[in-house]
C-alpha positions as CSV (number, residue, x, y, z in Angstrom):
1,M,0.0,0.0,0.0
2,K,3.0,2.3,0.6
3,N,3.8,2.0,-3.0
4,L,0.4,3.3,-4.1
5,I,0.6,6.2,-1.6
6,A,4.0,7.2,-3.0
7,L,2.7,6.9,-6.5
8,A,-0.2,9.1,-5.6
9,F,2.1,11.9,-4.5
10,W,4.1,11.4,-7.6
11,A,1.0,11.8,-9.7
12,L,0.4,15.2,-8.1
13,T,4.0,16.1,-9.0
14,V,3.3,15.1,-12.6
15,C,0.1,17.2,-12.8
16,L,1.8,20.3,-11.4
17,L,4.6,19.9,-14.0
18,A,2.5,19.4,-17.1
19,L,3.3,21.8,-19.9
20,P,1.2,23.0,-22.8
21,G,2.0,21.7,-26.3
22,Q,1.0,19.5,-29.2
23,S,-1.6,16.8,-28.9
24,Q,0.4,14.0,-30.5
25,A,2.6,11.4,-28.8
26,Q,5.1,11.6,-31.6
27,Q,7.8,13.2,-29.6
28,S,11.5,12.4,-29.1
29,S,12.3,9.6,-26.6
30,A,13.5,12.3,-24.2
31,D,9.9,12.7,-23.3
32,G,10.0,9.2,-21.7
33,V,8.3,5.9,-22.1
34,W,4.8,4.6,-21.4
35,I,3.2,1.5,-19.9
36,Q,0.7,0.0,-22.4
37,V,-2.2,-1.6,-20.4
38,A,-4.5,-2.7,-23.1
39,A,-5.3,-2.4,-26.8
40,R,-8.9,-2.5,-28.2
41,S,-10.2,-2.7,-31.8
42,S,-13.2,-0.5,-30.9
43,L,-12.7,3.2,-30.1
44,R,-15.8,3.2,-27.9
45,E,-14.5,0.3,-25.8
46,A,-11.1,1.9,-25.6
47,Q,-12.6,5.2,-24.4
48,D,-14.7,3.4,-21.8
49,E,-11.7,1.4,-20.5
50,A,-9.5,4.4,-20.4
51,R,-12.1,6.3,-18.4
52,S,-12.6,3.4,-16.0
53,L,-8.8,3.1,-15.4
54,A,-8.4,6.9,-14.9
55,A,-10.9,6.7,-12.1
56,R,-8.4,4.5,-10.2
57,L,-5.0,5.5,-11.5
58,P,-3.2,8.7,-12.5
59,D,-1.5,9.5,-15.8
60,V,-3.9,7.5,-18.0
61,S,-4.2,8.4,-21.7
62,G,-5.5,6.8,-24.9
63,Y,-3.8,6.8,-28.3
64,A,-4.5,5.4,-31.7
65,L,-1.9,2.6,-32.4
66,G,-2.6,2.3,-36.1
67,G,-4.2,-0.6,-38.0
68,G,-7.6,0.1,-36.4
69,W,-6.3,-0.4,-32.8
70,Y,-6.5,1.9,-29.8
71,G,-4.2,1.7,-26.8
72,I,-4.7,2.6,-23.2
73,V,-1.4,3.8,-21.7
74,I,0.0,5.2,-18.4
75,G,2.8,7.8,-18.4
76,P,5.1,9.2,-19.6
77,Y,7.9,8.3,-17.2
78,A,11.6,8.2,-17.3
79,R,12.7,4.7,-18.3
80,Q,13.9,3.7,-14.8
81,D,10.7,5.0,-13.2
82,A,8.5,3.2,-15.7
83,E,10.0,-0.1,-14.7
84,Q,9.3,0.7,-11.0
85,V,5.7,1.7,-11.8
86,L,5.2,-1.4,-13.8
87,R,6.4,-3.6,-11.0
88,V,4.3,-1.8,-8.4
89,Y,1.0,-1.7,-10.3
90,R,1.4,-5.4,-11.4
91,S,2.1,-6.5,-7.8
92,E,-0.9,-4.6,-6.5
93,G,-3.1,-6.0,-9.3
94,Q,-3.9,-2.6,-10.6
95,I,-3.0,-3.4,-14.2
96,P,-2.9,-6.7,-16.2
97,R,0.1,-8.9,-15.8
98,D,0.8,-8.6,-19.6
99,S,1.2,-4.8,-19.5
100,F,4.5,-3.7,-21.0
101,I,6.7,-0.7,-21.6
102,T,6.1,1.1,-25.0
103,F,7.4,4.2,-26.6
104,A,6.1,7.5,-27.9
105,S,7.0,6.5,-31.5
106,N,4.3,3.8,-31.3
107,L,1.5,6.2,-30.3
108,R,-0.4,8.4,-32.7
109,S,-3.3,10.8,-32.2
110,R,-4.8,11.0,-28.7
111,F,-8.4,10.0,-28.1
112,Y,-8.4,10.3,-24.3
113,P,-8.7,12.6,-22.4
114,V,-11.1,14.5,-24.6
115,G,-11.9,18.2,-24.8
116,A,-9.6,20.9,-23.5
117,E,-7.4,18.4,-21.6
118,A,-6.5,16.6,-24.8
119,E,-4.8,19.7,-26.2
120,T,-2.0,19.5,-23.7
121,T,1.1,17.5,-24.1
122,P,1.5,14.6,-21.6
123,A,3.6,15.5,-18.6
124,A,7.3,15.3,-19.0
125,P,8.9,12.2,-17.4
126,V,9.7,12.6,-13.8
127,T,11.3,10.5,-11.1
128,P,9.0,9.4,-8.3
129,P,10.1,9.4,-4.7
130,A,11.1,6.0,-3.4
131,A,8.1,3.9,-2.4
132,E,9.3,3.7,1.2
133,T,10.2,7.4,1.6
134,A,7.3,9.3,-0.1
135,Q,7.6,13.1,0.4
136,P,4.7,15.2,1.7
137,A,2.4,16.8,-0.8
138,E,3.9,20.3,-0.2
139,D,7.2,19.1,-1.6
140,A,5.6,18.0,-4.9
141,T,6.7,21.1,-6.8
142,D,10.4,20.3,-6.4
143,T,12.3,20.1,-9.7
144,P,12.3,16.5,-10.9
145,L,15.5,14.6,-11.6
146,Q,16.0,14.1,-15.3
147,T,17.3,10.6,-16.0
148,T,17.2,10.4,-19.8
149,L,20.4,10.8,-21.8
150,P,21.3,14.2,-23.3
151,D,21.3,14.3,-27.1
152,E,24.6,14.8,-29.1
153,T,25.8,16.8,-32.0
154,P,26.6,14.8,-35.2
155,A,30.3,14.9,-34.5
156,E,29.7,13.7,-30.9
157,A,27.4,10.9,-32.2
158,R,30.2,9.7,-34.6
159,R,32.7,9.7,-31.8
160,S,30.4,7.7,-29.4
161,E,29.5,5.3,-32.2
162,A,33.2,4.7,-32.9
163,A,33.6,3.4,-29.4
164,L,31.0,0.6,-29.9
165,S,32.2,-3.0,-30.1
166,R,31.5,-5.2,-33.1
167,E,28.9,-7.0,-31.0
168,E,27.1,-3.8,-30.1
169,R,27.1,-2.7,-33.7
170,M,25.6,-6.0,-34.7
171,E,22.9,-5.7,-32.0
172,L,21.9,-2.3,-33.5
173,Q,21.6,-4.0,-36.9
174,V,19.4,-6.7,-35.4
175,A,17.2,-4.1,-33.8
176,L,16.9,-2.2,-37.0
177,K,16.0,-5.4,-38.8
178,A,13.4,-6.3,-36.2
179,A,11.9,-2.8,-36.6
180,G,11.5,-3.3,-40.3
181,F,14.2,-0.8,-41.5
182,Y,17.2,-3.1,-42.3
183,T,17.2,-6.0,-44.7
184,S,20.9,-6.9,-45.2
185,G,23.3,-9.1,-43.3
186,I,24.2,-8.7,-39.6
187,D,28.0,-8.0,-39.9
188,G,28.6,-5.0,-37.6
189,A,29.8,-2.9,-40.6
190,F,27.9,0.3,-40.9
191,G,27.9,0.7,-44.7
192,R,25.4,2.4,-47.0
193,G,22.5,0.0,-46.2
194,T,22.9,0.4,-42.5
195,R,23.2,4.2,-42.7
196,A,20.0,4.3,-44.9
197,S,18.1,2.2,-42.4
198,M,19.3,4.4,-39.5
199,S,18.1,7.5,-41.4
200,D,14.8,5.9,-42.1
201,W,14.4,4.9,-38.5
202,Q,15.2,8.5,-37.3
203,A,12.7,10.0,-39.7
204,A,10.0,7.6,-38.6
205,R,10.7,8.4,-34.9
206,G,10.7,12.2,-35.4
207,Y,14.5,12.7,-35.3
208,E,16.7,14.5,-37.8
209,P,17.6,11.8,-40.4
210,T,21.4,12.1,-40.2
211,G,22.1,8.4,-40.7
212,V,24.2,8.4,-37.5
213,L,22.4,7.5,-34.2
214,T,23.2,9.4,-31.1
215,T,23.8,7.7,-27.8
216,M,20.2,8.5,-26.8
217,Q,18.8,7.3,-30.1
218,R,20.7,4.0,-29.8
219,Q,19.2,3.5,-26.4
220,A,15.7,4.3,-27.7
221,L,16.2,1.8,-30.6
222,M,17.4,-0.9,-28.2
223,D,14.6,-0.2,-25.8
224,E,12.1,-0.7,-28.6
225,Y,13.8,-4.0,-29.5
226,N,14.0,-5.2,-25.9
227,A,10.5,-4.2,-24.9
228,P,9.2,-7.8,-25.2
229,L,11.9,-8.9,-22.8
230,I,11.4,-6.0,-20.4
231,S,7.7,-6.6,-20.3
232,T,8.2,-10.3,-19.2
233,G,10.9,-9.6,-16.6
234,M,13.7,-11.5,-18.4
235,A,16.5,-12.1,-15.9
236,S,19.3,-14.6,-15.3
237,Y,18.4,-17.6,-13.1
238,T,20.7,-20.3,-11.8
239,D,19.4,-23.7,-10.6
240,S,22.3,-25.4,-8.9
241,R,20.4,-28.7,-8.4
242,A,19.5,-28.9,-12.1
243,G,22.9,-27.7,-13.1
244,I,21.5,-25.0,-15.4
245,T,21.8,-21.2,-15.6
246,M,19.8,-19.2,-18.2
247,D,17.6,-16.2,-18.7
248,L,14.0,-16.7,-17.7
249,P,10.8,-14.6,-18.0
250,L,10.6,-14.2,-14.2
251,G,7.9,-11.6,-14.5
252,E,5.6,-14.4,-15.8
253,V,6.9,-17.6,-14.2
254,A,8.1,-18.6,-10.8
255,F,9.7,-21.8,-9.5
256,S,7.2,-24.3,-8.2
257,R,8.7,-27.7,-7.6
258,Y,11.1,-30.5,-8.6
259,E,9.7,-33.6,-10.3
260,P,12.6,-35.2,-12.1
261,P,13.6,-34.9,-14.8
262,F,11.9,-31.5,-14.6
263,A,12.2,-28.3,-12.5
264,H,8.7,-26.7,-12.8
265,F,8.2,-23.0,-13.2
266,D,4.5,-22.3,-13.1
267,A,2.6,-19.2,-14.3
268,K,2.5,-16.3,-11.9
269,G,0.9,-13.8,-14.3
270,N,-2.2,-13.6,-16.5
271,L,-0.3,-14.8,-19.6
272,G,-0.3,-18.4,-18.5
273,A,3.4,-19.0,-19.5
274,R,5.2,-22.0,-18.1
275,V,8.8,-23.2,-18.2
276,L,10.4,-26.6,-17.5
277,L,14.1,-27.1,-16.9
278,I,15.1,-30.6,-18.0
279,S,17.9,-32.3,-16.1
280,Q,18.7,-36.0,-15.8
281,P,21.5,-38.5,-16.2
282,G,21.3,-40.9,-19.1
283,D,22.5,-42.1,-22.5
284,R,21.1,-42.0,-26.0
285,R,18.3,-44.5,-25.2
286,T,17.3,-42.2,-22.3
287,L,17.3,-39.2,-24.6
288,Y,15.1,-41.0,-27.2
289,G,12.7,-42.1,-24.4
290,L,12.4,-38.5,-23.2
291,Y,11.7,-37.5,-26.8
292,D,8.8,-40.0,-27.1
293,I,7.4,-39.2,-23.6
294,M,7.4,-35.4,-24.2
295,Q,5.1,-35.9,-27.2
296,T,2.5,-37.6,-25.1
297,L,2.1,-34.5,-22.9
298,A,-0.7,-32.0,-23.1
299,I,1.8,-29.1,-23.1
300,V,3.2,-30.4,-26.5
301,P,0.4,-30.1,-29.1
302,L,0.5,-32.4,-32.0
303,E,1.0,-29.9,-34.8
304,G,4.6,-28.6,-35.2
305,P,8.1,-29.6,-36.4
306,R,10.1,-32.3,-34.5
307,Q,13.7,-33.1,-35.0
308,R,15.9,-35.8,-33.4
309,S,19.6,-36.6,-33.9
310,D,22.0,-38.8,-32.0
311,D,22.6,-36.4,-29.2
312,R,19.7,-33.8,-29.2
313,F,16.1,-33.2,-30.1
314,T,13.7,-30.3,-30.6
315,L,9.9,-30.3,-30.4
316,E,7.5,-27.5,-31.3
317,G,3.8,-27.8,-30.9
318,R,1.0,-25.4,-31.7
319,N,-2.8,-25.3,-31.2
320,S,-5.3,-22.5,-30.7
321,Q,-4.3,-22.1,-27.0
322,I,-0.6,-22.5,-26.7
323,V,2.8,-22.7,-28.5
324,S,5.3,-25.0,-27.0
325,Y,9.0,-25.4,-27.7
326,T,11.3,-28.0,-26.1
327,E,15.0,-28.7,-26.7
328,A,17.3,-31.2,-25.0
329,R,20.9,-32.3,-25.5
330,L,23.0,-35.3,-24.3
331,D,26.5,-34.4,-23.2
332,N,28.9,-36.5,-21.0
333,G,26.1,-38.7,-19.7
334,E,23.8,-35.7,-18.8
335,I,20.6,-34.7,-20.6
336,K,19.7,-31.0,-20.1
337,G,17.3,-28.6,-21.8
338,F,14.2,-26.7,-21.3
339,T,10.5,-26.3,-22.4
340,L,8.8,-22.9,-22.9
341,V,5.0,-22.9,-23.0
342,W,3.5,-19.6,-24.2
343,P,0.0,-18.4,-25.1
344,A,-0.9,-18.4,-28.8
345,G,-1.3,-15.0,-30.5
346,D,1.7,-13.4,-28.8
347,E,4.4,-14.5,-31.2
348,A,6.5,-11.4,-31.2
349,R,7.2,-11.6,-27.5
350,R,7.4,-15.4,-27.5
351,S,10.1,-15.5,-30.2
352,R,12.2,-12.9,-28.4
353,V,11.9,-14.7,-25.0
354,L,12.8,-18.0,-26.7
355,A,15.8,-16.6,-28.4
356,A,17.0,-15.1,-25.2
357,M,16.6,-18.4,-23.4
358,Q,18.4,-20.3,-26.1
359,A,21.3,-17.8,-26.2
360,S,21.8,-17.8,-22.4
361,F,21.4,-21.5,-21.7
362,T,24.5,-22.7,-19.9
363,R,25.3,-26.2,-18.5
364,L,26.7,-26.4,-14.9
365,D,27.9,-29.4,-13.0
366,G,25.2,-31.8,-11.7
367,V,21.8,-33.1,-12.6
368,L,18.5,-33.7,-10.8
369,D,18.4,-36.9,-8.7
370,P,16.1,-39.3,-10.7
371,S,14.9,-40.9,-7.4
372,A,13.7,-37.6,-5.9
373,G,10.0,-37.4,-5.5
374,V,9.3,-41.2,-5.8
375,D,7.1,-41.0,-2.8
376,E,4.8,-38.4,-4.3
377,T,1.3,-39.3,-5.2
378,Q,1.3,-40.9,-8.6
379,S,-1.4,-40.9,-11.4
380,I,-1.7,-42.8,-14.6
381,D,-2.6,-39.5,-16.2
382,L,0.5,-37.7,-15.1
383,V,4.2,-37.9,-16.0
384,S,6.5,-36.0,-13.6
385,G,3.6,-33.8,-12.6
386,L,2.6,-33.1,-16.3
387,E,-0.7,-34.1,-17.7
388,I,-0.7,-36.6,-20.5
389,R,-2.5,-35.5,-23.6
390,K,-5.7,-37.4,-24.1
391,P,-7.6,-38.0,-27.3
392,R,-10.9,-36.2,-27.9
393,L,-12.6,-39.4,-28.9
394,S,-11.6,-43.1,-28.8
395,R,-13.3,-45.9,-30.8
396,S,-12.4,-49.4,-31.9
397,G,-11.5,-50.5,-35.4
398,F,-10.3,-53.7,-37.2
399,Y,-7.7,-54.5,-39.8
400,V,-8.8,-55.7,-43.2
401,T,-5.5,-55.9,-45.1
402,G,-2.1,-57.1,-44.4
403,D,-0.5,-53.6,-44.6
404,G,-2.8,-52.2,-41.9
405,V,-5.9,-50.7,-43.6
406,V,-8.5,-50.2,-40.9
407,V,-12.4,-50.0,-40.9
408,T,-13.9,-47.9,-38.1
409,T,-16.8,-45.5,-37.4
410,A,-17.2,-42.2,-39.2
411,D,-17.6,-40.2,-36.0
412,V,-14.1,-40.8,-34.8
413,V,-12.5,-39.0,-37.8
414,N,-14.7,-35.9,-37.8
415,S,-12.9,-32.6,-37.2
416,C,-9.6,-34.2,-36.0
417,S,-6.2,-32.6,-36.4
418,R,-4.8,-36.1,-36.3
419,V,-6.1,-39.7,-36.3
420,T,-4.1,-42.6,-34.9
421,I,-4.4,-46.3,-34.9
422,D,-2.4,-48.9,-33.0
423,R,-2.1,-46.2,-30.3
424,D,0.4,-43.9,-31.9
425,V,0.5,-44.5,-35.6
426,S,-0.9,-41.6,-37.7
427,A,-3.5,-42.6,-40.3
428,D,-4.9,-41.0,-43.3
429,V,-8.7,-41.0,-44.0
430,L,-9.3,-42.8,-47.3
431,L,-13.1,-42.6,-46.9
432,S,-15.6,-41.2,-44.5
433,D,-19.3,-41.9,-45.0
434,A,-21.3,-40.1,-42.3
435,E,-24.6,-41.4,-43.6
436,A,-23.6,-45.1,-43.4
437,G,-21.4,-44.4,-40.3
438,I,-18.2,-45.9,-41.7
439,A,-14.6,-44.7,-42.2
440,V,-11.6,-46.4,-43.9
441,L,-8.1,-45.5,-42.7
442,K,-4.7,-46.2,-44.1
443,P,-1.7,-46.0,-41.7
444,A,1.0,-43.4,-42.6
445,Q,3.5,-46.3,-42.3
446,A,2.8,-49.8,-43.4
447,L,1.9,-52.1,-40.5
448,A,1.9,-55.9,-40.1
449,P,-1.2,-56.8,-38.0
450,M,-1.4,-60.1,-36.3
451,A,-4.7,-60.9,-38.1
452,T,-7.1,-59.4,-40.6
453,A,-10.9,-59.6,-40.6
454,P,-12.4,-62.5,-42.7
455,L,-15.6,-60.8,-43.9
456,A,-18.5,-63.2,-44.1
457,A,-20.2,-63.9,-47.4
458,N,-23.5,-64.8,-45.9
459,A,-25.6,-63.3,-43.1
460,P,-25.7,-65.2,-39.8
461,R,-28.8,-66.9,-38.5
462,L,-31.3,-65.0,-36.3
463,R,-30.7,-65.5,-32.6
464,S,-27.2,-66.8,-33.3
465,A,-24.5,-65.7,-30.8
466,L,-22.3,-62.9,-31.9
467,A,-19.6,-61.0,-30.0
468,V,-18.1,-57.5,-30.5
469,S,-14.3,-57.1,-30.0
470,G,-13.6,-53.6,-28.8
471,F,-11.6,-51.3,-26.5
472,S,-14.5,-50.9,-24.2
473,Y,-12.8,-48.2,-22.0
474,G,-10.8,-46.3,-24.6
475,G,-7.7,-48.3,-24.3
476,V,-7.3,-48.1,-20.5
477,L,-7.2,-51.9,-20.2
478,G,-4.6,-52.2,-22.9
479,A,-6.3,-54.9,-24.9
480,P,-9.7,-55.4,-26.5
481,S,-12.5,-57.3,-24.8
482,L,-15.2,-59.7,-26.2
483,T,-18.7,-58.7,-25.4
484,W,-21.3,-61.4,-26.3
485,G,-24.9,-60.9,-27.5
486,S,-27.2,-62.2,-30.2
487,L,-28.7,-61.2,-33.6
488,S,-32.2,-59.9,-33.2
489,D,-33.0,-58.8,-36.7
490,L,-31.4,-58.4,-40.1
491,K,-33.0,-54.9,-40.5
492,G,-33.1,-51.6,-38.7
493,L,-36.2,-50.3,-36.9
494,Q,-37.3,-48.5,-40.1
495,G,-36.6,-51.4,-42.3
496,E,-33.0,-50.4,-43.2
497,D,-31.5,-53.4,-45.0
498,Y,-27.9,-52.3,-44.4
499,L,-28.3,-52.6,-40.6
500,A,-28.5,-55.6,-38.3
501,R,-30.2,-55.2,-34.9
502,L,-28.4,-56.8,-31.9
503,E,-29.3,-57.7,-28.4
504,L,-26.0,-56.7,-26.9
505,T,-24.8,-54.4,-24.0
506,A,-21.6,-52.6,-25.1
507,Q,-19.6,-49.6,-24.0
508,A,-19.0,-46.4,-26.1
509,G,-15.4,-47.5,-26.9
510,D,-16.6,-50.8,-28.5
511,A,-18.2,-48.9,-31.4
512,G,-16.2,-49.6,-34.6
513,G,-15.2,-53.0,-33.4
514,P,-15.8,-56.1,-35.5
515,L,-18.9,-58.3,-35.0
516,L,-17.7,-62.0,-34.9
517,D,-19.4,-65.3,-34.7
518,K,-18.1,-68.4,-32.8
519,Q,-16.0,-69.4,-35.9
520,G,-14.2,-66.0,-35.9
521,T,-15.9,-64.8,-39.1
522,V,-16.7,-61.0,-39.2
523,H,-20.3,-60.2,-40.0
524,G,-20.3,-56.4,-39.5
525,M,-19.2,-53.4,-37.5
526,L,-20.8,-52.1,-34.3
527,L,-22.2,-48.6,-34.6
528,P,-22.2,-45.9,-31.9
529,E,-25.4,-45.4,-30.0
530,S,-27.5,-42.8,-31.8
531,T,-28.2,-39.5,-30.1
532,D,-31.0,-38.7,-32.5
533,G,-34.5,-40.1,-32.4
534,P,-36.2,-42.1,-29.7
535,T,-34.2,-43.5,-26.8
536,L,-33.8,-47.3,-27.3
537,P,-34.2,-49.9,-24.6
538,Q,-31.1,-51.1,-22.7
539,G,-29.2,-53.7,-24.7
540,V,-30.4,-52.7,-28.2
541,R,-27.6,-51.9,-30.6
542,F,-27.1,-51.8,-34.4
543,A,-24.3,-53.0,-36.6
544,L,-23.3,-52.2,-40.2
545,K,-23.5,-55.3,-42.3
546,G,-20.5,-56.9,-43.9
547,E,-21.8,-56.2,-47.5
548,V,-21.8,-52.5,-46.8
549,I,-18.2,-52.7,-45.4
550,R,-17.2,-54.4,-48.7
551,M,-18.8,-51.6,-50.7
552,A,-17.0,-48.9,-48.7
553,L,-13.7,-50.6,-49.1
554,D,-14.2,-50.9,-52.8
555,K,-15.1,-47.2,-53.0
556,A,-11.9,-46.4,-51.1
557,G,-9.9,-48.4,-53.6
558,V,-8.9,-51.1,-51.1
559,V,-8.4,-54.6,-52.4
560,L,-9.2,-57.3,-49.9
561,P,-7.0,-60.4,-49.7
562,A,-8.4,-63.7,-51.0
563,T,-10.7,-65.3,-48.4
564,E,-9.9,-68.6,-47.0
565,A,-12.4,-71.4,-46.6
566,A,-14.9,-70.8,-43.8
567,A,-14.2,-72.6,-40.5
568,T,-16.3,-75.7,-40.0
569,G,-16.6,-75.5,-36.2
570,D,-16.6,-73.2,-33.2
571,L,-13.2,-72.0,-32.1
572,P,-12.2,-72.5,-28.5
573,I,-12.8,-69.2,-26.6
574,S,-9.1,-68.7,-26.0
575,L,-8.3,-69.0,-29.7
576,L,-11.2,-66.7,-30.6
577,Q,-10.0,-64.1,-28.1
578,K,-6.5,-64.3,-29.6
579,E,-7.8,-63.8,-33.2
580,A,-10.1,-60.9,-32.1
581,T,-7.1,-59.3,-30.3
582,G,-5.0,-59.6,-33.4
583,L,-7.4,-57.9,-35.7
584,T,-8.8,-55.2,-33.4
585,T,-7.1,-51.8,-33.0
586,L,-7.7,-48.7,-31.0
587,V,-8.6,-45.6,-33.0
588,N,-8.1,-42.1,-31.5
589,C,-9.1,-38.6,-32.6
590,W,-6.8,-35.8,-31.5
591,D,-7.4,-32.1,-31.4
């Protein structure tokens, strides 16, 4: 609370020092920096939000950002003071956690405050009194301390530029490229292209376009470039237990716990960012195992590039909520790396944070103890405290060819970013017929199933015993189960001749499974329970007949293997179970 009181006195100082002038924010960086709190695509919404914020906090303004966006900002402040204000207001919950420092060059015409107030230039940046030693209100008219750098003459600018190291000159080229003014190579040589980009940047920021940046202008350029890092609180962090030191966005994440091979850094801001430090002893097999395990986690979406070599791997995953990046490397029997999880739609900051983490990553001695945390509560749905990614929908299916073509239900392939069979093998959809309820899948890599379905040439007798082979509980049990019932009718309730009605009690995961008789012949495919129409009595299910399955396969261009002679007797239940297990597979739909 002391911080807020101090800032209130500071606000009074700012008001007393405000000077008349132009109504634009396009001023030199000597006028300070701003804290951007929000951006809205509606002017009315932005005005309302600025008005609401101004009722609680001082120094609130609203400026057009270009591109149809309107920003709500606080300031201006000297750079050092802006960082203090950002920390205080964030910690007090006065502004969103994703608020960040921005610059006058990014602001255009002012839309708030309106009327006479809008015709005055925002207050010049001032230095607030320290939060713990706020001065009384009567001292508020003291001359503020100016902390911004003085500008230089062209000759002074050239002399100060000459003192820059090659790395510093390259950093300026990188910043100019990031701002969209430089397109050549990063070599630290200030030739014609670099000078032209400096001149263009100066003109765009309201400076005299000399082509030589002053010390103050170089600071302003680098402040622009580093704004994403500043806004996320990037700072060096050393974890002696994990044996890693690197820069982390400590304004957005905080250490939570160790669950080897991970040190968890959970979100502490509204962004929802997360970081994992990876540290474990191991060899190439351990590294490959980690690579496979990471891809089962919810924090690593399915879509994105993956790369693995003998001693390292990288994983990137994207969906509509998050972007995840993981890298790990094996060196001298130690596997170390990190994972960054960032919200989708904030790519500019994410890429800068990731680059800073990669550049600063340093290996120290030691790794996390793999046995630490073995007494913690365990869950089949968690790996080292991380949730395993789960499919949106699971069904059963069965192999019909020796290279792994699968027949399943149409509902399991609808609106999926990825379909898998045999637990983790990606499959392409050759055919999906929603009306009939059937889909035909081809694995991305040829498989060699233990058995394929022998489709019956004739319909079974009414009241004959039939069993569905399926993953009743979505693969939790690891193998398919046989559920027995009987054939009630060779038609649907409305006389559909492509359906068979069963007296059978099955689970949702059994849908798509093959319908077998006691000889092991497949007579159809179990359909999911319908959510349309009347509610059927318990134990009434429908199956798609074998002849319809043949037609679908023919339409998909799948050639069935030659059928063997039909069995002449019932199979022992153990052999029937073995055959059913060999030809039945789990089908998963992933978001």
